[in-house]
C-alpha positions as CSV (number, residue, x, y, z in Angstrom):
1,M,12.2,-28.5,-3.9
2,A,12.5,-25.0,-5.4
3,R,9.4,-23.9,-7.0
4,S,8.4,-20.5,-8.5
5,Y,5.5,-18.4,-9.7
6,H,4.8,-15.6,-12.2
7,I,1.8,-13.3,-12.1
8,W,0.7,-10.9,-14.8
9,T,-1.4,-8.1,-13.4
10,L,-3.8,-6.1,-15.6
11,G,-6.0,-3.2,-14.5
12,C,-6.4,-1.1,-11.4
13,Q,-4.5,-0.7,-8.1
14,M,-6.9,-3.1,-6.5
15,N,-5.7,-5.8,-8.9
16,V,-2.1,-4.9,-7.9
17,A,-3.1,-5.4,-4.3
18,D,-4.8,-8.7,-5.1
19,S,-1.8,-10.0,-6.9
20,Q,0.3,-9.0,-3.9
21,R,-2.0,-11.0,-1.6
22,L,-1.7,-14.1,-3.8
23,A,2.1,-13.7,-4.0
24,S,2.2,-13.4,-0.2
25,E,0.4,-16.7,0.2
26,L,2.7,-18.4,-2.4
27,E,5.8,-17.0,-0.7
28,K,4.6,-18.5,2.6
29,M,4.4,-21.9,0.9
30,G,8.0,-21.6,-0.2
31,F,7.5,-20.4,-3.8
32,R,9.6,-17.6,-5.2
33,A,8.9,-15.1,-7.9
34,S,10.3,-15.8,-11.3
35,E,11.0,-13.1,-13.8
36,Q,11.0,-15.7,-16.6
37,P,7.4,-17.0,-17.1
38,D,8.7,-20.1,-19.0
39,E,10.6,-21.2,-15.8
40,A,7.7,-20.7,-13.4
41,D,5.7,-23.6,-12.0
42,V,2.7,-21.5,-11.3
43,L,1.4,-19.0,-13.9
44,V,-1.4,-16.6,-13.1
45,V,-3.2,-13.9,-15.1
46,N,-5.0,-11.4,-12.9
47,T,-7.6,-9.8,-15.2
48,C,-9.5,-6.5,-15.6
49,V,-12.8,-6.2,-17.6
50,V,-13.6,-2.5,-16.8
51,R,-13.0,-1.8,-20.5
52,Q,-13.3,-4.1,-23.5
53,G,-9.6,-3.5,-24.3
54,A,-8.5,-4.6,-20.9
55,E,-10.5,-7.8,-21.2
56,E,-9.0,-8.6,-24.6
57,K,-5.5,-8.3,-23.1
58,G,-6.4,-10.9,-20.5
59,V,-7.8,-13.3,-23.1
60,S,-4.7,-12.7,-25.3
61,R,-2.4,-13.6,-22.4
62,L,-4.4,-16.7,-21.6
63,N,-4.3,-17.9,-25.2
64,L,-0.5,-17.6,-25.0
65,L,-0.5,-20.0,-22.1
66,R,-2.3,-22.8,-23.9
67,P,0.7,-24.1,-25.7
68,I,2.8,-23.8,-22.6
69,K,0.3,-26.0,-20.7
70,Q,0.3,-28.5,-23.6
71,R,4.1,-28.7,-23.6
72,Y,4.4,-28.7,-19.8
73,P,1.2,-30.2,-18.3
74,D,2.5,-30.1,-14.8
75,K,2.6,-26.3,-14.8
76,V,-0.3,-24.8,-12.9
77,I,-2.3,-22.2,-14.8
78,G,-4.5,-19.7,-12.8
79,L,-7.1,-17.1,-13.8
80,M,-7.9,-14.4,-11.3
81,G,-9.8,-11.2,-11.1
82,C,-12.8,-9.5,-12.6
83,M,-13.0,-11.9,-15.6
84,V,-13.7,-14.6,-13.1
85,G,-16.0,-12.5,-10.9
86,V,-17.9,-13.7,-7.9
87,R,-20.2,-16.1,-9.6
88,D,-19.8,-19.7,-10.9
89,P,-16.9,-19.8,-13.4
90,L,-18.4,-22.7,-15.3
91,P,-18.6,-20.8,-18.6
92,L,-14.9,-19.9,-18.3
93,R,-14.0,-23.5,-17.5
94,K,-15.5,-24.5,-20.8
95,R,-13.8,-21.7,-22.6
96,F,-10.4,-22.2,-21.1
97,P,-10.2,-25.9,-20.2
98,Y,-6.4,-25.7,-19.8
99,V,-6.8,-23.4,-16.8
100,D,-6.4,-25.3,-13.5
101,V,-7.6,-22.7,-11.0
102,F,-10.2,-19.9,-11.1
103,M,-10.0,-17.2,-8.4
104,A,-12.5,-14.5,-7.7
105,P,-11.1,-11.0,-7.1
106,S,-9.2,-10.7,-3.8
107,D,-9.5,-14.4,-3.1
108,P,-6.2,-16.4,-3.4
109,E,-7.5,-19.4,-1.5
110,P,-8.5,-21.6,-4.5
111,M,-4.9,-21.6,-5.8
112,I,-3.5,-22.3,-2.3
113,D,-5.9,-25.1,-1.7
114,F,-5.2,-26.6,-5.2
115,L,-1.4,-26.6,-4.5
116,H,-1.8,-28.1,-1.0
117,E,-4.1,-30.8,-2.3
118,R,-1.5,-31.9,-4.9
119,G,1.4,-31.6,-2.6
120,L,2.9,-28.8,-4.7
121,E,4.8,-26.9,-2.1
122,G,8.1,-25.1,-2.3
123,E,11.1,-25.0,0.0
124,A,10.5,-24.0,3.6
125,I,11.0,-20.3,4.2
126,S,14.4,-19.4,5.6
127,V,14.4,-16.5,8.0
128,E,18.2,-16.4,8.4
129,D,18.5,-13.4,6.0
130,E,15.2,-11.8,7.0
131,A,15.0,-8.6,9.1
132,R,14.7,-9.6,12.8
133,S,11.3,-7.9,13.0
134,L,10.0,-10.5,10.5
135,R,11.4,-13.6,12.2
136,D,8.4,-14.1,14.6
137,A,5.9,-12.7,12.2
138,I,6.9,-15.2,9.4
139,Q,5.0,-17.8,11.3
140,D,1.8,-15.7,11.3
141,E,-0.7,-16.8,8.7
142,E,-2.1,-13.2,8.6
143,L,1.3,-11.7,7.7
144,L,1.3,-9.9,4.3
145,L,4.6,-11.2,3.1
146,L,6.2,-9.4,0.1
147,P,8.1,-11.3,-2.5
148,A,11.6,-11.8,-1.4
149,H,13.0,-9.4,-4.0
150,E,10.7,-6.6,-2.9
151,R,11.4,-6.7,0.8
152,G,13.4,-3.6,1.6
153,T,13.0,-2.3,-1.9
154,L,9.3,-1.8,-2.5
155,I,8.6,1.8,-1.3
156,S,4.9,2.3,-2.1
157,A,2.2,-0.3,-1.6
158,H,-1.6,-0.6,-1.7
159,V,-3.9,-1.9,1.1
160,P,-7.6,-2.6,0.2
161,V,-10.0,-1.4,2.9
162,V,-13.3,-1.9,1.0
163,Y,-14.0,-4.8,-1.4
164,G,-16.7,-4.6,-4.0
165,C,-19.2,-1.8,-4.7
166,S,-22.9,-1.3,-4.2
167,H,-23.3,2.0,-6.0
168,A,-24.0,0.6,-9.5
169,C,-23.2,3.5,-11.9
170,A,-24.9,2.8,-15.2
171,F,-21.6,2.1,-17.0
172,C,-19.8,0.1,-14.3
173,I,-19.3,-3.7,-14.3
174,I,-17.5,-3.7,-10.9
175,P,-20.6,-4.5,-8.7
176,F,-21.3,-7.6,-11.0
177,R,-17.7,-8.9,-10.9
178,R,-16.4,-7.9,-7.4
179,G,-19.7,-8.2,-5.5
180,V,-21.4,-6.0,-3.0
181,E,-19.5,-3.5,-0.8
182,R,-17.6,-5.1,2.1
183,S,-15.4,-3.2,4.5
184,R,-12.4,-5.0,6.0
185,S,-11.9,-4.9,9.7
186,V,-9.6,-2.3,11.3
187,G,-7.5,-5.1,12.7
188,E,-6.9,-6.7,9.2
189,I,-6.0,-3.3,7.7
190,V,-3.6,-2.4,10.6
191,A,-1.9,-5.8,10.4
192,D,-1.3,-5.2,6.7
193,V,0.1,-1.8,7.3
194,R,2.5,-3.1,10.0
195,S,3.6,-6.0,7.8
196,L,4.4,-3.8,4.9
197,T,6.2,-1.1,6.9
198,R,8.4,-3.7,8.6
199,Q,9.4,-4.9,5.2
200,G,10.6,-1.4,4.1
201,V,7.4,0.2,2.6
202,K,7.3,3.9,3.3
203,E,4.0,4.8,1.6
204,I,0.6,3.2,1.9
205,T,-2.4,3.8,-0.3
206,L,-5.8,2.7,1.2
207,L,-8.0,1.4,-1.6
208,G,-11.7,1.0,-2.3
209,Q,-14.0,1.3,-5.3
210,I,-15.6,4.1,-3.3
211,V,-13.1,4.4,-0.5
212,D,-15.1,7.1,1.2
213,R,-17.8,4.6,2.0
214,Y,-15.5,2.6,4.3
215,G,-17.5,1.3,7.3
216,K,-20.9,2.3,6.0
217,D,-21.9,-1.4,5.4
218,V,-21.3,-2.3,9.1
219,G,-23.2,0.4,10.9
220,D,-21.9,2.7,13.5
221,G,-18.2,1.7,13.4
222,P,-15.3,3.8,12.3
223,D,-15.5,5.7,9.0
224,L,-12.6,6.5,6.6
225,A,-11.5,9.5,8.5
226,D,-11.3,7.4,11.7
227,L,-9.4,4.7,9.9
228,L,-6.9,7.3,8.5
229,R,-6.3,8.6,12.0
230,L,-5.6,5.0,13.3
231,V,-3.3,4.2,10.4
232,H,-1.5,7.5,10.9
233,E,-0.9,6.7,14.5
234,V,0.2,3.1,13.9
235,G,2.4,4.2,11.0
236,S,4.1,6.8,13.0
237,G,5.7,4.1,15.2
238,E,6.6,1.9,12.3
239,G,8.5,4.3,10.0
240,L,5.6,5.0,7.6
241,E,6.2,8.3,5.8
242,R,3.1,8.8,3.7
243,I,-0.6,7.8,3.5
244,R,-2.9,8.2,0.5
245,F,-6.4,6.9,-0.3
246,L,-8.4,6.3,-3.5
247,T,-10.9,6.4,-5.2
248,S,-13.4,8.8,-3.8
249,H,-16.9,9.7,-4.9
250,P,-18.3,13.2,-5.0
251,K,-21.4,12.1,-3.2
252,W,-19.6,10.6,-0.2
253,M,-16.7,12.9,0.5
254,T,-17.3,14.6,3.8
255,D,-15.8,17.7,5.4
256,K,-14.7,15.5,8.3
257,L,-12.6,13.5,5.9
258,L,-11.1,16.6,4.3
259,D,-10.3,18.2,7.6
260,T,-8.5,14.9,8.6
261,V,-6.4,15.1,5.5
262,A,-5.5,18.7,6.3
263,E,-4.7,18.0,9.9
264,L,-2.5,14.9,9.8
265,P,1.0,15.5,8.4
266,R,1.5,12.0,7.0
267,I,-1.7,12.0,4.9
268,M,-0.8,13.5,1.6
269,P,-2.7,16.5,0.0
270,H,-3.8,14.4,-3.0
271,I,-7.4,13.6,-3.8
272,E,-8.8,11.3,-6.5
273,V,-12.4,12.2,-7.1
274,P,-13.9,11.2,-10.5
275,V,-16.5,13.5,-12.1
276,Q,-16.9,11.2,-15.3
277,A,-18.8,14.0,-17.2
278,G,-19.6,17.7,-17.0
279,D,-23.2,17.6,-18.3
280,D,-26.1,17.1,-15.9
281,E,-28.1,15.0,-18.3
282,V,-25.2,12.7,-19.0
283,L,-24.5,12.5,-15.2
284,R,-28.1,11.6,-14.6
285,R,-28.1,8.8,-17.2
286,M,-24.8,7.6,-15.7
287,K,-26.6,7.3,-12.3
288,R,-23.8,9.3,-10.6
289,G,-26.0,11.0,-8.1
290,Y,-24.8,14.6,-8.4
291,T,-24.7,17.6,-10.8
292,Q,-21.8,19.5,-12.2
293,E,-22.6,22.3,-9.8
294,D,-22.3,19.9,-6.9
295,Y,-18.9,18.9,-8.2
296,R,-17.8,22.5,-8.6
297,R,-18.8,23.1,-5.0
298,L,-16.9,20.0,-3.8
299,I,-13.7,21.1,-5.6
300,A,-14.0,24.5,-3.9
301,R,-14.4,22.8,-0.5
302,I,-11.4,20.6,-1.0
303,R,-9.2,23.5,-2.0
304,E,-10.5,25.7,0.9
305,R,-9.7,23.0,3.5
306,I,-6.5,21.4,2.2
307,P,-3.5,23.7,1.3
308,E,-1.7,23.0,-1.9
309,V,-3.9,20.0,-2.7
310,A,-3.7,18.1,-6.0
311,I,-7.0,16.9,-7.3
312,N,-7.3,14.2,-10.0
313,T,-10.4,13.0,-11.8
314,D,-11.7,10.4,-14.3
315,I,-13.7,11.2,-17.5
316,I,-15.6,8.9,-19.8
317,V,-16.1,10.3,-23.3
318,G,-18.7,9.0,-25.8
319,F,-21.2,7.8,-23.2
320,P,-24.4,6.7,-25.0
321,G,-26.3,9.7,-26.3
322,E,-23.6,12.2,-25.5
323,T,-23.8,15.1,-27.9
324,E,-21.1,17.5,-29.0
325,A,-22.7,20.2,-26.8
326,Q,-22.8,17.9,-23.8
327,F,-19.1,17.0,-24.4
328,M,-18.2,20.7,-24.5
329,Q,-19.8,21.0,-21.0
330,T,-17.2,18.5,-19.8
331,Y,-14.5,20.3,-21.7
332,T,-15.5,23.7,-20.1
333,L,-15.7,22.2,-16.6
334,L,-12.2,20.8,-16.8
335,D,-10.9,24.0,-18.4
336,E,-12.3,26.1,-15.6
337,L,-11.4,23.8,-12.6
338,K,-7.9,23.1,-13.8
339,L,-7.5,19.8,-12.1
340,D,-4.0,18.2,-11.7
341,K,-4.6,14.9,-13.6
342,I,-7.3,13.6,-15.8
343,H,-7.7,9.9,-16.5
344,I,-9.6,9.7,-19.8
345,A,-11.4,6.6,-21.1
346,K,-13.6,6.0,-24.2
347,Y,-16.9,4.4,-23.3
348,S,-17.3,0.7,-24.1
349,P,-20.4,-1.2,-23.1
350,R,-19.9,-3.9,-20.5
351,P,-22.1,-6.9,-20.0
352,Q,-25.0,-6.7,-17.4
353,T,-24.6,-2.9,-16.9
354,V,-27.6,-0.6,-17.1
355,S,-26.1,1.3,-20.1
356,E,-25.3,-2.0,-22.0
357,R,-28.9,-3.3,-21.4
358,T,-30.9,-0.1,-22.0
359,M,-28.8,2.4,-24.1
360,A,-27.4,2.2,-27.6
361,D,-23.6,2.7,-28.0
362,D,-24.4,5.4,-30.6
363,V,-21.3,7.7,-30.5
364,P,-19.0,6.7,-33.4
365,E,-15.6,5.5,-32.5
366,A,-13.9,8.3,-34.5
367,E,-15.9,10.8,-32.4
368,K,-14.9,9.2,-29.2
369,E,-11.3,9.3,-30.2
370,D,-11.5,12.9,-31.2
371,R,-13.1,13.9,-27.9
372,R,-10.4,11.9,-26.0
373,K,-7.7,13.7,-27.9
374,R,-9.1,17.1,-27.2
375,L,-9.3,16.4,-23.5
376,E,-5.8,15.0,-23.6
377,D,-4.5,18.2,-25.2
378,L,-6.3,20.3,-22.6
379,H,-4.9,18.1,-19.9
380,A,-1.4,18.6,-21.2
381,R,-1.7,22.4,-21.2
382,T,-3.3,22.5,-17.7
383,S,-0.8,20.1,-16.2
384,A,2.1,22.0,-17.7
385,Q,0.8,25.3,-16.1
386,I,0.3,23.7,-12.7
387,N,3.7,22.0,-12.7
388,A,5.4,25.3,-13.8
389,S,4.3,26.8,-10.5
390,F,6.8,24.5,-8.8
391,L,9.8,25.8,-10.7
392,G,12.4,27.1,-8.3
393,R,10.7,25.7,-5.2
394,T,12.1,23.1,-2.9
395,V,9.8,20.2,-2.4
396,E,9.8,17.0,-0.4
397,V,10.3,13.9,-2.7
398,L,9.9,10.3,-1.5
399,I,12.4,8.3,-3.6
400,E,10.8,5.2,-5.0
401,A,13.4,3.7,-7.4
402,R,16.4,4.3,-9.6
403,Q,15.5,5.0,-13.3
404,H,17.6,6.3,-16.2
405,D,20.5,6.9,-13.9
406,K,18.4,9.2,-11.7
407,W,16.3,8.8,-8.6
408,R,12.6,8.7,-9.3
409,G,10.2,9.9,-6.6
410,R,6.9,11.7,-5.7
411,T,5.9,15.0,-4.1
412,P,3.2,15.0,-1.5
413,Q,0.8,15.9,-4.4
414,N,1.9,12.6,-6.1
415,K,3.8,14.5,-8.9
416,L,6.6,12.6,-10.5
417,V,10.1,14.0,-10.0
418,F,13.5,12.8,-11.2
419,V,16.4,13.8,-9.0
420,N,20.0,13.9,-10.2
421,D,22.2,12.7,-7.4
422,D,25.0,10.1,-7.2
423,S,26.1,10.8,-3.6
424,G,24.6,7.6,-2.1
425,D,21.6,5.3,-1.9
426,R,18.5,7.4,-1.6
427,L,15.9,4.6,-1.9
428,G,13.1,5.1,0.6
429,Q,14.3,8.5,1.7
430,V,12.4,11.8,1.7
431,V,14.7,14.4,0.2
432,N,14.4,18.1,-0.3
433,A,14.8,18.8,-4.0
434,E,14.9,22.1,-5.8
435,I,12.7,21.9,-8.9
436,I,14.8,23.1,-11.9
437,W,12.7,22.0,-14.8
438,T,9.0,21.2,-15.3
439,G,6.9,19.6,-18.0
440,P,3.3,18.4,-18.2
441,W,4.0,14.9,-16.9
442,S,7.1,15.2,-14.7
443,M,9.6,17.5,-13.1
444,Q,13.4,17.5,-12.5
445,G,15.0,18.3,-9.2
446,R,18.4,18.7,-7.6
447,L,19.7,18.3,-4.1
448,P,21.6,21.1,-2.4
449,G,25.1,21.3,-3.7
450,T,24.6,19.3,-6.9
451,Q,25.0,20.7,-10.4
452,V,22.1,21.5,-12.7
453,M,21.7,18.7,-15.2
454,P,22.1,19.5,-19.0
455,Q,18.8,20.0,-20.8
456,A,19.7,17.0,-22.9
457,E,19.4,14.8,-19.9
458,V,15.9,15.8,-19.0
459,I,13.4,12.8,-18.9
460,E,9.8,13.4,-19.6
461,L,7.5,10.4,-19.0
462,K,3.8,10.2,-19.1
463,E,2.1,7.7,-16.8
464,A,-0.7,5.4,-17.8
């Protein structure tokens, strides 16, 4: 019997990877992804609660599923992710009685067990149309099996290497919802990399809440630099073009790791290292474990060791007690360092965190928005200046998809490039593109021998 599933994924790349893992297990049971939620037999909301707005989106989606469940009681409703957390979901069961299955982050087993117990299985997987390299692996329970429509078309994928977090920044709910830090085994990670590359993936991003801490919870085993070397070696024989990792923490980024990035050609010169604030007192109350001068020295070390590196950061504006003068310290830091991308969030208190329990949320919403806007304007100016330095240069672009009648791809620095080319299928290829136009959020490129596109055809998109 043909059965299908639909997963809504909210939040970070780790949630994307968790949804991928759940989809893999459902695919092995014979389910297939459905683009139409109303037609799906299994409906799952994978939630994020890092910000209040993200949690509200998850609740809103769940509320929309209530009448569907009432109309079609045989449909299976699942709630996954940080809203569920790692503790007893009894309060959620009372709040959402129409939800059948509650899944902690990174744990699809409750859904799979539920479906097996009720005999809700799909059609047996047919391997007749699968790539030969998958025919034997399809029987392997450890295989990370992409949805059928993504095999051969998904170019970039995420592989978690560290679950949870034990750092406990004052504002962060992740340790309470995802549990303590747990490094995955090298064998599991390598198996995922092999599975994905054999299904057409060309770029892997290794994930962790603090990815630099990989291996520190298990003693004297391999660290992130060692893991990157192994993945680089394995990927070289499987057709993997690029490797990235995120998110780093200023306190745990080592010279060994930076030198590994600089040395290995498939590891991209792209570092995500959040500063969160540029004022030492705010950083102290955030429990970040470094000063703004420490961060400045780190940025200098990264740039010294990794040629043409792109450095991205995260900022929280309106943290409890943040004055205008303290905010301006953050503004000045970013203005002077000129980082490639800034992810900006307005502070919102999250349950159980140190800041929620001990600090008043005393920065008015209007002031938070004003500070966010000022940093956003600074970011746009800085990004435009950095991207303008690529004008006229030829860069390597990994093509990820077709969009707006152009090929969309990324440079090694993870910068978005649209390439005008109709000469053939470029999906998954690394092409040499001459940059002919730049903006703050994207660039335009052309391949040798192609015409310059009219200015009216320029696409400028800003990523979330």
